[in-house]
C-alpha positions in Angstrom: -27.3 -7.5 -22.2 -25.5 -8.3 -19.0 -27.1 -7.7 -15.7 -24.4 -5.5 -14.2 -24.0 -2.1 -15.8 -20.6 -1.2 -17.3 -21.1 2.5 -16.6 -23.8 4.9 -15.5 -24.1 8.7 -15.8 -26.8 11.2 -15.2 -28.6 10.5 -18.5 -28.4 6.7 -19.0 -26.9 3.3 -18.1 -24.5 1.4 -20.3 -24.5 -2.5 -20.5 -22.2 -5.0 -22.1 -23.8 -7.4 -24.6 -23.1 -11.0 -25.7 -20.9 -9.4 -28.5 -17.8 -8.2 -26.6 -17.2 -5.5 -29.2 -20.6 -3.8 -28.6 -22.4 -2.2 -25.7 -25.9 -0.7 -25.3 -26.9 2.5 -23.7 -30.5 2.8 -22.2 -31.8 6.2 -21.4 -33.2 6.7 -17.9 -35.9 9.3 -18.7 -37.7 7.5 -21.4 -40.8 9.8 -21.1 -38.7 12.6 -22.4 -37.0 10.6 -25.2 -38.2 9.4 -28.6 -36.6 7.3 -31.3 -36.4 10.4 -33.4 -34.5 12.2 -30.6 -31.9 9.4 -30.4 -31.5 9.3 -34.2 -31.1 13.0 -34.2 -28.3 12.9 -31.6 -26.5 10.2 -33.5 -26.8 12.2 -36.7 -25.3 15.3 -35.1 -22.3 13.4 -33.8 -21.3 12.5 -37.3 -20.5 16.2 -37.9 -18.2 16.6 -34.8 -14.4 16.5 -35.3 -13.8 13.3 -33.3 -10.9 11.8 -35.3 -8.2 10.4 -32.9 -10.4 11.0 -29.8 -10.7 7.9 -27.6 -14.4 7.8 -27.3 -16.8 4.9 -27.9 -18.9 5.9 -30.9 -22.7 5.3 -31.2 -23.6 3.0 -34.1 -27.4 2.6 -34.3 -30.5 3.6 -32.3 -32.4 0.8 -30.6 -35.8 -0.2 -31.9 -38.9 0.7 -30.0 -40.1 0.3 -27.3 -36.5 0.8 -26.1 -34.8 4.2 -26.0 -31.1 4.1 -26.5 -28.4 3.0 -28.9 -25.7 0.5 -29.7 -22.1 1.6 -29.3 -18.7 0.2 -30.1 -16.7 -1.1 -27.1 -13.1 -2.0 -26.5 -11.9 -5.2 -24.8 -10.6 -5.3 -21.3 -12.0 -2.0 -20.1 -13.8 -1.2 -16.8 -15.5 1.8 -15.4 -13.4 4.5 -13.7 -15.1 3.8 -10.4 -12.9 0.7 -10.1 -10.0 2.9 -9.2 -11.8 5.7 -7.3 -14.5 4.0 -5.2 -12.5 2.6 -2.3 -13.7 -0.5 -0.4 -14.3 -0.2 3.4 -11.5 -2.5 4.3 -7.9 -3.1 3.0 -7.8 0.2 1.3 -4.0 0.4 1.0 -4.0 -3.1 -0.6 -6.8 -2.1 -3.1 -5.0 1.1 -3.9 -1.8 -0.8 -4.8 -3.5 -3.6 -6.7 -5.0 -1.0 -9.1 -1.7 0.5 -9.9 -1.0 2.7 -6.9 -0.3 6.4 -7.1 1.8 6.4 -10.3 -0.8 4.7 -12.5 -3.6 6.9 -11.1 -1.7 10.0 -12.1 -1.1 8.7 -15.6 -4.8 7.7 -16.0 -5.9 11.1 -14.8 -3.4 12.8 -17.2 -4.7 10.8 -20.1 -8.3 11.7 -19.2 -7.4 15.4 -18.9 -5.8 15.2 -22.4 -8.9 13.8 -23.9 -10.9 16.7 -22.4 -8.3 19.2 -23.6 -8.6 17.8 -27.1 -12.4 18.1 -27.0 -12.4 21.6 -25.5 -9.8 22.8 -28.1 -12.2 21.7 -30.8 -15.1 23.6 -29.2 -16.8 20.5 -27.8 -18.1 20.0 -24.2 -18.4 16.5 -22.9 -21.2 17.3 -20.6 -21.4 14.5 -18.0 -17.9 13.8 -16.7 -18.3 11.1 -14.1 -16.7 7.8 -13.0 -19.5 5.9 -14.8 -18.8 7.5 -18.1 -15.0 6.9 -18.3 -13.4 3.5 -19.0 -9.9 2.5 -18.1 -7.8 -0.6 -18.7 -9.0 -3.5 -16.5 -5.4 -4.6 -15.6 -2.9 -2.4 -13.8 -0.2 -3.0 -16.4 -2.1 -0.8 -18.9 -3.2 2.9 -18.9 -5.8 3.3 -21.7 -8.6 5.8 -21.1 -11.8 6.0 -23.2 -15.0 8.0 -22.8 -18.4 6.5 -23.3 -21.8 8.3 -23.7 -20.7 10.2 -26.8 -24.2 11.5 -27.3 -23.4 13.8 -24.4 -21.1 15.8 -26.6 -22.2 19.3 -27.5 -21.1 22.9 -27.9 -21.3 25.1 -24.8 -24.9 25.4 -23.7 -27.1 28.4 -23.1 -28.6 28.9 -19.7 -31.9 27.7 -21.0 -30.5 24.2 -21.8 -31.1 21.3 -19.5 -27.6 20.4 -18.1 -26.2 16.9 -18.3 -24.7 15.9 -15.0 -24.3 13.1 -12.4 -25.0 13.7 -8.7 -21.9 14.5 -6.6 -19.9 15.6 -9.7 -22.1 18.5 -10.8 -20.7 22.0 -11.0 -22.4 24.6 -8.8 -23.6 26.8 -11.7 -25.4 23.8 -13.2 -27.1 23.2 -9.8 -28.2 26.8 -9.7 -29.3 26.7 -13.4 -27.1 29.7 -14.1 -25.5 28.0 -17.0 -25.6 25.0 -19.3 -22.7 22.6 -19.7 -19.4 24.3 -20.5 -15.7 23.4 -20.5 -15.5 24.9 -17.0 -18.3 22.7 -15.7 -16.5 19.7 -17.3 -13.4 20.7 -15.3 -15.2 20.9 -12.0 -16.4 17.4 -12.5 -12.9 16.2 -13.5 -11.4 17.8 -10.4 -13.8 16.0 -8.2 -12.9 12.7 -9.9 -9.1 13.5 -9.6 -9.2 14.3 -5.9 -11.4 11.2 -5.2 -9.1 9.0 -7.2 -5.9 10.1 -5.5 -7.1 10.5 -1.9 -10.2 8.2 -1.9 -12.2 11.2 -0.5 -14.8 13.3 -2.2 -13.3 16.8 -2.0 -16.5 18.4 -0.7 -17.5 15.8 1.8 -15.3 16.1 4.9 -16.2 15.1 8.5 -18.5 18.1 9.0 -20.6 17.1 6.0 -20.5 13.3 6.5 -21.4 13.6 10.2 -24.1 16.2 9.7 -27.6 16.1 8.2 -28.0 15.0 4.6 -28.7 18.6 3.6 -25.0 19.4 4.2 -24.1 17.4 1.1 -26.3 19.7 -1.0 -24.8 22.8 0.8 -21.3 21.5 0.0 -22.1 21.0 -3.7 -23.4 24.6 -3.9 -20.2 25.9 -2.2 -21.8 26.9 1.1 -19.5 24.7 3.1 -15.7 24.8 2.6 -14.0 21.9 0.8 -11.8 19.4 2.7 -8.5 21.2 2.2 -9.7 24.8 2.2 -6.7 27.2 2.5 -8.2 29.3 5.4 -11.2 27.4 6.7 -10.7 24.1 8.6 -14.4 23.4 9.3 -14.7 20.5 6.9 -11.4 18.6 7.3 -11.4 14.8 7.0 -10.0 12.0 9.1 -10.5 9.4 6.4 -8.6 8.5 3.2 -5.1 9.5 2.3 -3.7 13.0 3.1 -3.5 15.1 -0.1 0.1 16.0 0.8 1.2 12.4 0.3 -0.6 11.7 -3.0 -0.5 15.1 -4.7 2.2 17.7 -5.6 2.2 21.3 -4.6 1.2 22.2 -8.2 -1.8 19.8 -8.1 -2.9 21.1 -4.7 -3.0 24.6 -6.2 -5.2 23.4 -9.0 -7.6 21.8 -6.5 -7.7 25.0 -4.4 -8.5 27.1 -7.5 -11.3 24.7 -8.4 -12.9 24.3 -5.0 -12.4 27.8 -3.6 -12.7 30.7 -6.2 -14.0 28.2 -8.8 -17.1 27.4 -6.7 -18.5 30.8 -7.6 -16.5 31.8 -10.6 -16.2 29.0 -13.2 -13.5 30.9 -15.1 -11.2 30.7 -12.1 -11.0 26.9 -12.6 -7.9 25.4 -14.2 -8.2 24.2 -17.8 -7.9 20.6 -19.0 -4.5 21.5 -20.4 -3.2 22.8 -17.0 -4.4 19.6 -15.3 -2.8 17.4 -18.0 0.5 19.1 -17.7 0.6 19.0 -13.9 -0.5 15.4 -13.8 2.2 14.3 -16.3 4.8 16.2 -14.2 3.7 14.5 -11.0 3.7 11.0 -12.6 7.2 11.5 -13.9 8.5 12.1 -10.3 7.3 8.9 -8.7 9.4 5.9 -7.7 8.5 2.3 -6.9 9.1 1.0 -3.4 11.4 -2.0 -3.3 9.7 -3.4 -0.2 6.0 -3.0 -0.9 3.8 -2.7 -4.1 3.3 1.1 -3.8 4.7 4.0 -5.7 5.2 7.5 -4.2 6.8 10.8 -4.9 10.6 10.8 -5.0 10.8 13.9 -2.9 10.0 11.6 0.1 13.1 10.1 1.7 11.0 7.1 2.9 8.1 5.2 1.5 5.0 6.7 3.1 3.3 3.3 2.9 5.9 1.1 4.6 8.7 3.5 5.7 11.4 1.8 3.6 14.2 4.1 2.5 13.8 5.5 -1.0 15.7 3.6 -3.7 18.6 5.1 -5.5 17.7 7.3 -8.4 19.1 9.8 -10.9 17.5 13.0 -12.2 16.6 13.3 -15.9 16.4 17.0 -17.0 15.1 18.6 -20.1 16.2 21.8 -21.8 15.1 23.7 -24.9 17.8 25.1 -27.2 17.2 28.0 -29.5 20.1 28.4 -32.1 22.2 31.5 -32.6 20.3 34.2 -34.6 22.5 36.8 -36.2 24.4 38.6 -33.6 22.4 37.0 -30.8 24.0 34.0 -29.0 22.1 30.7 -28.7 19.8 30.3 -25.7 19.2 27.2 -23.6 16.2 27.3 -21.3 15.5 24.6 -18.6 12.1 22.9 -18.6 11.9 21.9 -15.0 8.3 20.7 -15.3 9.5 18.0 -17.7 12.0 16.5 -15.2 11.8 12.7 -14.8 13.2 10.3 -12.1 15.4 7.4 -13.3 15.2 4.7 -10.6 17.8 1.9 -10.2 16.8 -1.2 -12.2 13.6 0.3 -13.5 13.2 1.1 -17.2 12.2 4.7 -17.9 10.4 5.2 -21.2 10.3 8.9 -22.2 7.6 9.9 -24.6 7.3 12.5 -27.4 5.5 15.0 -25.1 8.8 15.4 -23.2 11.3 15.3 -26.1 9.7 17.3 -28.9 8.4 20.8 -29.3 5.7 19.6 -31.7 5.3 16.0 -30.8 2.4 14.9 -33.1 1.4 11.9 -31.1 2.5 12.9 -27.5 2.3 9.3 -26.2 4.8 8.0 -28.8 7.7 6.2 -27.0 11.0 7.9 -28.0 13.7 7.0 -25.5 14.4 4.2 -23.1 16.8 4.6 -20.1 17.8 2.0 -17.6 20.4 2.5 -14.8 22.0 -0.4 -13.0 22.6 1.6 -9.9 26.3 1.8 -10.6 28.3 3.2 -13.5 26.2 2.1 -16.4 23.1 3.6 -18.0 21.6 1.7 -21.0 20.2 4.0 -23.6 17.9 3.0 -26.6 16.3 5.0 -29.3 12.6 3.9 -29.5 11.7 6.4 -32.1 11.3 6.0 -35.8 13.9 8.7 -36.6 17.5 9.3 -35.7 18.5 11.5 -32.8 21.9 12.8 -31.7 24.0 11.8 -28.8 26.5 14.5 -27.7 29.5 13.7 -25.4 30.0 15.8 -22.2 32.8 17.8 -23.9 30.2 19.1 -26.5 30.4 19.2 -30.3 28.0 17.9 -32.9 27.9 14.4 -31.4 26.9 11.3 -33.4 23.7 10.0 -35.0 21.7 7.6 -32.9 19.5 5.5 -35.2 16.1 3.9 -34.4 16.5 0.7 -32.4 20.1 1.5 -31.6 21.4 0.8 -28.0 24.3 2.4 -26.2 25.9 2.3 -22.8 26.7 5.5 -20.9 28.8 6.2 -17.9 26.5 7.4 -15.2 29.2 9.8 -13.9 29.5 11.6 -17.2 26.5 10.6 -19.5 26.1 12.0 -23.0 23.2 14.3 -23.7 20.4 13.4 -26.1 19.4 16.0 -28.7 16.1 15.8 -30.5 17.0 18.1 -33.4 19.9 19.7 -35.2 22.0 22.5 -33.8 20.5 24.9 -36.4 16.9 24.5 -35.3 15.1 24.9 -31.9 14.9 21.5 -30.1 14.9 19.8 -26.8 17.8 18.1 -25.0 17.5 15.3 -22.4 20.3 14.9 -19.8 20.9 12.5 -17.0 22.4 14.1 -13.9 23.5 12.2 -10.8 21.8 13.3 -7.6 23.1 12.1 -4.3 19.7 12.5 -2.5 17.6 10.7 -5.2 15.8 13.4 -7.1 14.7 17.0 -7.4 11.7 18.2 -5.6 8.3 17.2 -7.0 6.4 20.4 -7.4 
């Protein structure tokens, strides 16, 4: 094993091994663990529906006197803390080097989707913390995997001993009012999300950090208001990045629901699906500064990091069309939450979650758009099936086959239809916008 741990949660520590495809988890509380306990956990995992879930699977228990197991491991992955635990100096540089705002939003969205998949299958993760989540080690990639699969369980009874990591534990677990649930998972996720975006723990503002250590416990129980409480400014912070600069209004609402009503009512917290949708929406509305390495929301006229004017951009909108049914006319509904920003000279890859009603693999690349800042938009079909390009005047359009490229006029671009006129489907349109983009909400 290596000396430095790869990840650490409330139950154990994970280490790399000399075999870069394997890792080892060592349980912390060995007096409460036996080889039979470990083997039993691994056996139960084989019955859980984990197909297509990005989670490192346990393989074999360790031989005595050690208590733990061997797990599979991916190459080039590091613990989530690498993007959430800010250094004391050069924070802005560190933030940009790890992918800036845009990458953090995408990583959080992917993590929320993993939790959504588990929860939809009746599975609770149990110990959501920065030490139990792995991300790609380089900023060019956005893979997210969970470790500590032995945490997985169905929702616990109040008699069960909860799994949790200090600073990320839901209040009802601290009070022993409940075992691990999907709602307790989402409290932990919200703490990670706020910390990752702002570099602040949402419960530890200036009042807590400058007070006695007992204030941290009070904050975790919900006795002290969180940093951005809607009506109580007691625990505001002067450190980190203001939430208004690194979150959208929709995300701030989800945080408020979690850390206000959600501190006493777990059912008031947003679900993993709500988080995933809001985070994907936010990520799609960022632009890359042309003068510094940061990304930011296109709603800002200037880069909040260096004050350079926002680059030119077009708005990419999405609609859903429902065909004529008997005497009823066809209906077209805007899907504003799926809006993207197409920045000059930056390729925009649109994925199946945006273009299809039933996407299958939501991360599948489907369409590539690139605007030269003038009259031309390059369009390419990245999918494995044909789509339709329809001219501004309307009509049935023409088939656009996989791999095919086309050039559109930015002043009057064609619309892209992901289905036939006789079936419900989505439509992607590029619309010029003189001020750069629609509001990021």
